[in-house]
C-alpha positions in Angstrom: 16.1 -11.0 -16.1 14.1 -8.8 -15.2 14.7 -5.9 -13.3 13.1 -2.4 -12.4 14.4 0.2 -10.3 12.2 2.5 -7.5 13.7 5.5 -8.8 12.4 4.6 -13.1 8.5 3.9 -11.0 6.7 7.4 -12.3 5.6 8.5 -8.8 1.1 9.1 -8.3 -1.4 10.4 -6.0 -3.3 6.8 -5.7 -7.4 6.8 -4.7 -6.7 6.8 -1.0 -4.2 10.2 -1.6 -1.0 7.4 -0.8 1.9 9.2 -3.1 2.4 5.8 -4.8 5.0 3.8 -7.1 3.9 0.7 -9.1 6.9 -1.3 -9.2 5.4 -4.7 -10.6 2.2 -5.5 -12.1 1.5 -9.4 -14.1 -0.4 -6.5 -16.8 2.2 -3.7 -17.2 5.1 -6.0 -16.8 5.9 -9.6 -19.2 6.4 -11.6 -15.7 4.2 -14.5 -14.4 3.3 -13.5 -10.9 -0.4 -13.0 -9.6 0.6 -10.4 -7.2 0.9 -6.7 -7.7 3.5 -4.7 -5.7 4.1 -0.9 -5.0 5.8 1.1 -2.8 3.9 3.8 -1.0 4.6 7.4 1.3 2.1 8.9 3.2 4.3 12.0 4.6 4.5 12.8 8.6 0.4 14.3 9.9 -1.4 12.8 6.2 -3.5 9.4 6.5 -4.6 7.2 3.6 -8.6 7.4 2.9 -10.6 4.7 4.2 -11.0 2.1 1.3 -11.1 -1.4 1.0 -10.5 -4.5 -1.5 -11.6 -7.2 -2.8 -8.2 -9.1 -2.8 -5.7 -9.6 -0.2 -3.0 -6.7 0.5 0.5 -6.8 3.1 1.9 -3.6 4.0 5.8 -4.1 4.8 6.5 -1.1 6.9 10.6 -0.3 5.9 11.0 3.7 7.7 8.6 5.9 9.7 6.0 5.4 12.1 2.3 4.8 11.4 -1.3 4.1 13.0 -2.6 0.7 11.3 -6.5 0.6 10.9 -8.5 -2.5 9.7 -12.2 -2.3 10.1 -12.8 -1.5 14.2 -8.3 -2.1 15.4 -5.6 0.4 15.6 -2.3 -0.7 15.8 0.9 1.5 15.9 3.5 0.5 13.4 6.6 1.5 12.9 10.3 -0.5 10.6 10.2 -3.5 10.3 6.4 -4.6 10.6 4.3 -7.0 8.5 0.3 -6.3 7.7 -2.3 -8.7 6.9 -4.7 -7.5 5.6 -8.0 -9.4 4.8 -10.1 -9.0 1.7 -13.1 -6.4 2.2 -12.0 -5.4 5.1 -11.7 -1.3 5.3 -8.4 0.0 6.2 -6.5 3.0 6.1 -2.9 3.9 7.7 -2.3 7.2 9.2 1.2 8.7 9.5 1.9 9.6 13.1 6.0 10.1 13.1 7.8 13.3 11.7 9.1 11.4 9.2 7.6 9.7 5.3 6.1 6.7 6.0 7.6 4.1 3.7 6.3 0.4 3.5 5.8 -1.8 -0.1 2.1 -2.8 -0.9 1.7 -6.8 -1.7 -2.0 -7.2 -3.3 -2.9 -10.7 -4.3 -4.2 -11.2 -6.7 -3.2 -8.5 -8.6 -4.3 -4.6 -7.7 -7.0 -3.7 -10.4 -9.2 -0.7 -9.9 -13.0 -2.8 -10.1 -11.6 -4.3 -7.1 -11.3 -0.7 -4.7 -14.0 0.8 -3.3 -12.8 4.2 -1.5 -15.2 5.2 1.4 -14.6 8.4 1.9 
């Protein structure tokens, strides 16, 4: 059995300026998955830096209010929303609420630094 608790995952600032905790990554754990899973947080009034990945990404928002930007499109998101981000799409998310915006990031194939381009 593989079990990992969020509280035991080290918090760090990601390249896009989100506050991240990497929960699951096939290169860093002994699990046979092709995706990576991270917990992300954006503070009120802040936003991530525009970036793009070579991989597919999915956000599952579970707390807070945000504005998701993908390419030329923008849409408000909140708890219970799932956002699909296609490969190579320029994206960022901003917290438009009064509390932390919290979401899970699923990247498939698993996130690699060389597959991400920070644009600003």
